[in-house]
Every structure is written in C-alpha cells, then in structure tokens.
N, C-alpha and C positions, 0 to 999 in steps of 0.2 A: 300196863300203860293204856291210857285212853286214846280215843280217835284224834282229838285235837293235839295231844302230846306227840303222837306218832307222826302226824303231818308236820307239826312244827319242827320236830327233830330232823325229819328228812329234808325240809326246807333249809334248816340251819346247816346241816352237813353239806348239802349240795352247793349252797351259796359260799360256804367257807372253802370248799374244794376248788371253786372257780374264782375265788377272790372277788365276788360280787357284793356290793353294798346295797341291799334291798331294804324296802320299808313295807310295813303293814300300813295300808292307806285307808283314809276316809275322805269323802268329798261332800261339799255342800251342794245346793241346787245349781250353783254357777260353775260347778266343777273346779272349785278351788280346793287343792289337795292338802291334807294334813297327814302326818305319818309318825311312825316310831320305827327306828332301826331294828330290823329282824335280829341283828347280832345282840341287841340289848335284851332280847327275850330268850336267847339260847342258853339254857341251863338244865342240868339233870333234874333240878328241883321243879322247874316249870313243866318238864316233860311228864313228870309223874303226877301232876295235879289232876283233879277231876275236870271233865269238859267244862262244867259250869264255872269252876274256879279259874281255869285258864282263859275262858272267854272274858271274864271280868278283868283279869290282868291285862290281856291284850287290848280290850276296849279302853281301859283306863290309861294305857301307855301312849295312845295316839293323841298328840297335842301339837307338835311342831308343824309349822307351815313348810311345805316342800315344793320344790320346783316341779312344774308339770313335765311329765315325760311322754314318751310315745306309746308304749304298750304296757298293759297291766294284765293281771290274771285274777279272776274271782275264784277263790279256792273254798270248797265246801268239805270240811272234815266229816260232816255228817253223812254225805253221799259219796265221799271219796272221788270227787271230780274237780277239774280245773277248767275254767273257760277263759281263753286268752282272747283279748280284744284291744282295739285302739283306745287309748285313754280318754279321747274326746267323745266317746260314745256313752250314752246314758243307759247302762245296763244294770239290771238287778236292783232297782230303786226300792226303797222301803217307804213307809208312811211317815217316818221321822222327818219333820219339816226343816230342822236345822242341819242335819247331815243325812240326806236320803241315801247316800252311797257309803254307808258306814259299816262297821263291824256289827254283825248280827249273830244270833245264836246258831245260825246255819252256816255262816262262813265269813270270809274277809278277803280283801284285795291285797295283792302283793305287786310291787313294781319298784322302780320303773325299768323296763327293758328297752333297748334301742330298736328292736325289730320283733316282729311276730316270730321269725325264725329263731332268734336268740331265746325268746320265751319258751317256744316249743322244745328246743334242745334242752333248756334248763329243766323243764317239767318232765321230759323223758328221763332225765337223771333222777329226779325226785320219785317218779313212778318206779324206776328200777330199785331204788332204796326201799320203797314201800313193798314192792313185790318180794324182796328178801325177807320181809316180815310176814309174808303170806297175804298181803293186801293188794288190791287192784285199784289204781288211780286212773280214772278215765279222763282223757284230754279232749277238749272241744276248741276249735279255732276256725 
C-alpha cells in the first residue's frame, strides 16, 4: 500500500469509529470552501492505488460547496505530518490562482472540526493507527 492510501485508510477508520463526517477540502482565495466527503473515498480499491492515482481521484472528487467550519488540518502523506489550524487562516497556499488552498501532490486539508482539541484527539487516533503499520505521523498545532 502507498503512503496516500495508508493515510486515507487511517483517516477513514478513525472517522468511522468516531462517527465523524469529515471532508477533504479546497478553498479559493476568499476562503470559500469546497469538499468531498471522506467516506466517499473510503474503499480498499482506493487504498491500494498508487500515490499519483489516489491524488487524482481525491483532487477530482472535490466539488461541492461546504459550510465553513472552525478547524481544519493540512495532512501530508508525503511527509507523514498533520498541521492543525483555524480554518480562517491562510496556510499552505499554492500558486494556483483559482484554488490556492487546494489538494496538491504533497497533501490535502481535512475538516471541519469544532475545536483544535477535537482535531488533535482525532489525529492522535490516526497516528496510533499508522503507528500500528510502522509509520510515524507528526502533529503540529
């Protein structure tokens, strides 16, 4: 299984175990958010795809406008890290002018969480699942 697949599988399992409805997110320059439900991407077929294939699937699935929330996390399957921050902050922008806060080959945003504490607790669970696979997810908040 590839890095993106391992991270997606851990996200899916943790969200399912907590009953959370999370989305993979992108935002334009005004921080209008668009998303795709994480649960729609959870499948053994997706977990086993190459990093490049899974990136394209995730990137192509983000379309629906979503309500703005309080807290999101930028997750990098490439570096096995998650950076948790307030959703109204402009972090990790790219040169893409239409959606500078979008899914990139390095990572994607997941949200929305009600608080930083909820997001940290969630990602501690994701990190534990990845640790069982011999991988170490680093959290920043």
